[in-house]
C-alpha positions as CSV (number, residue, x, y, z in Angstrom):
1,M,22.5,-47.2,0.6
2,K,24.7,-44.2,0.0
3,K,23.5,-43.9,-3.5
4,I,19.9,-43.8,-2.4
5,V,20.5,-41.1,0.2
6,F,22.5,-39.1,-2.5
7,L,19.7,-39.4,-5.0
8,L,17.1,-38.4,-2.4
9,L,19.2,-35.4,-1.4
10,I,19.6,-34.3,-5.1
11,S,15.8,-34.7,-5.8
12,V,15.0,-32.6,-2.7
13,F,17.4,-29.9,-3.8
14,I,16.1,-29.8,-7.3
15,G,12.5,-29.7,-6.0
16,C,13.3,-26.7,-3.6
17,K,15.2,-24.8,-6.4
18,A,12.2,-25.3,-8.8
19,R,9.7,-23.9,-6.2
20,K,12.0,-20.9,-5.6
21,T,12.3,-20.2,-9.3
22,N,8.5,-20.4,-9.7
23,A,7.9,-18.0,-6.8
24,T,10.3,-15.4,-8.1
25,S,8.7,-15.6,-11.6
26,A,5.3,-15.1,-10.2
27,E,6.5,-11.9,-8.4
28,S,8.0,-10.5,-11.6
29,K,4.7,-11.0,-13.4
30,T,2.9,-8.5,-11.1
31,S,2.0,-5.5,-13.1
32,V,2.5,-2.3,-11.3
33,T,1.6,1.2,-12.6
34,K,2.6,4.4,-10.9
35,L,-0.4,6.9,-11.0
36,A,-0.2,10.5,-10.8
37,L,-1.9,11.9,-7.7
38,T,-4.5,13.7,-9.8
39,E,-5.5,10.5,-11.5
40,V,-6.7,8.8,-8.4
41,S,-10.3,9.1,-7.3
42,S,-10.8,11.5,-4.4
43,I,-13.1,9.0,-2.7
44,Q,-10.2,6.5,-2.6
45,K,-7.7,9.1,-1.5
46,N,-10.1,10.2,1.3
47,R,-10.9,6.7,2.4
48,S,-7.2,5.7,2.5
49,Y,-6.2,8.8,4.4
50,E,-9.1,8.6,7.0
51,L,-8.6,5.0,7.8
52,G,-4.8,5.1,7.8
53,K,-4.8,8.1,10.1
54,R,-7.4,6.5,12.3
55,V,-5.2,3.6,13.0
56,L,-2.1,5.7,13.8
57,M,-4.1,8.2,15.9
58,T,-4.8,5.2,18.1
59,C,-1.4,5.5,19.5
60,N,-2.1,9.0,20.7
61,T,-5.6,8.5,22.0
62,S,-5.5,4.8,23.1
63,T,-9.1,4.4,21.7
64,F,-9.6,2.4,18.3
65,K,-12.7,2.6,16.5
66,P,-13.1,-0.8,14.6
67,F,-13.5,-0.9,10.9
68,T,-17.0,-1.7,9.5
69,S,-17.7,-3.9,6.6
70,E,-18.2,-0.9,4.3
71,E,-14.8,0.5,5.1
72,A,-12.6,-2.7,5.0
73,T,-12.5,-6.3,4.0
74,A,-13.3,-9.1,6.5
75,E,-9.6,-10.1,6.7
76,V,-8.6,-6.5,7.6
77,I,-11.3,-6.2,10.2
78,Q,-10.2,-9.5,11.8
79,K,-6.5,-8.7,11.8
80,I,-6.6,-5.0,12.9
81,N,-7.8,-4.9,16.4
82,K,-7.1,-2.9,19.6
83,D,-4.8,-5.5,21.1
84,K,-2.5,-5.8,18.0
85,I,-2.5,-2.0,17.6
86,S,-1.6,-1.4,21.2
87,I,1.5,-3.6,21.1
88,T,2.6,-1.8,17.8
89,C,1.9,1.6,19.4
90,Q,4.0,0.9,22.4
91,N,7.0,0.6,20.1
92,I,6.2,3.5,17.9
93,L,5.6,5.9,20.9
94,R,8.8,4.9,22.5
95,K,10.9,5.4,19.2
96,F,9.1,8.1,17.4
97,G,7.0,9.9,19.8
98,Q,3.5,11.3,19.1
99,F,1.9,10.7,15.7
100,Q,1.2,14.0,14.0
101,D,0.0,13.4,10.3
102,I,0.5,11.4,7.1
103,K,1.4,12.9,3.8
104,L,0.5,11.2,0.5
105,K,3.7,10.7,-1.6
106,E,2.8,8.1,-4.2
107,V,0.1,5.9,-5.6
108,F,0.5,2.6,-7.5
109,R,-1.9,0.3,-9.1
110,L,-1.5,-3.5,-8.9
111,E,-3.3,-4.4,-12.2
112,E,-3.8,-8.1,-11.7
113,E,-5.3,-7.7,-8.2
114,G,-7.3,-4.4,-9.0
115,I,-5.9,-2.8,-6.0
116,T,-4.6,0.7,-5.5
117,V,-1.7,1.2,-3.1
118,F,-1.4,4.6,-1.4
119,R,2.0,5.3,0.0
120,Y,2.2,7.9,3.0
121,Q,5.1,9.2,4.9
122,C,4.3,9.4,8.6
123,V,5.2,12.5,10.5
124,Y,6.0,11.9,14.2
125,E,7.2,14.1,17.0
126,K,10.7,12.7,16.8
127,K,12.5,12.7,13.5
128,Y,14.8,9.8,13.8
129,S,13.8,8.0,10.6
130,I,10.9,8.1,8.2
131,K,8.1,5.5,8.5
132,E,5.8,4.6,5.6
133,L,2.1,3.7,5.9
134,R,0.7,1.8,3.0
135,V,-3.0,1.5,2.5
136,A,-4.3,-0.7,-0.2
137,V,-7.9,-0.1,-1.4
138,N,-9.8,-2.4,-3.9
139,A,-12.3,-1.5,-6.6
140,E,-15.1,-1.5,-4.0
141,N,-13.2,1.2,-2.1
142,K,-12.7,-1.2,0.8
143,V,-9.2,-1.3,2.5
144,T,-7.5,-4.6,1.8
145,S,-4.4,-4.0,3.9
146,I,-2.7,-1.4,6.1
147,T,1.0,-1.8,6.7
148,T,3.8,0.3,8.2
149,K,7.5,-0.1,7.6
150,D,10.6,2.0,7.1
151,W,10.5,4.4,4.2
152,K,12.4,3.3,1.1
153,D,12.4,5.3,-2.0
154,E,11.9,2.4,-4.2
155,F,8.4,0.8,-4.2
156,K,8.3,-3.0,-3.9
157,P,4.8,-4.6,-3.7
């Protein structure tokens, strides 16, 4: 009986280890290219800036204009709504104060996905730490994701 339990534990351990190795190898296969700001389409730059700023301005104005199907993918339209933004805004306003602007710092291209990622530094009233806004745009100039996090100099997709 002990041998059976022992063999089952070893097989589970090996199975978990194999899955973890496959996940990390898939991550390392992602081809990321840093683009010069001048290489990027002005249409994509403007789209990412306008939509990213629209989301962050919601914290100041308490009004959110939902994305249209021409601006964003169905997944983004479903995930980014007034309720989710208002919860995030409460935390941001308390910690950082009023949103002022975003400044484009870097642009990366995820080759396999065909997505361009715009990295903006967020400018807030209080300067405790630097926040990052990432806006990902696909080949159709639709936003595929908008995320905010603490700024780190190294880009990790």
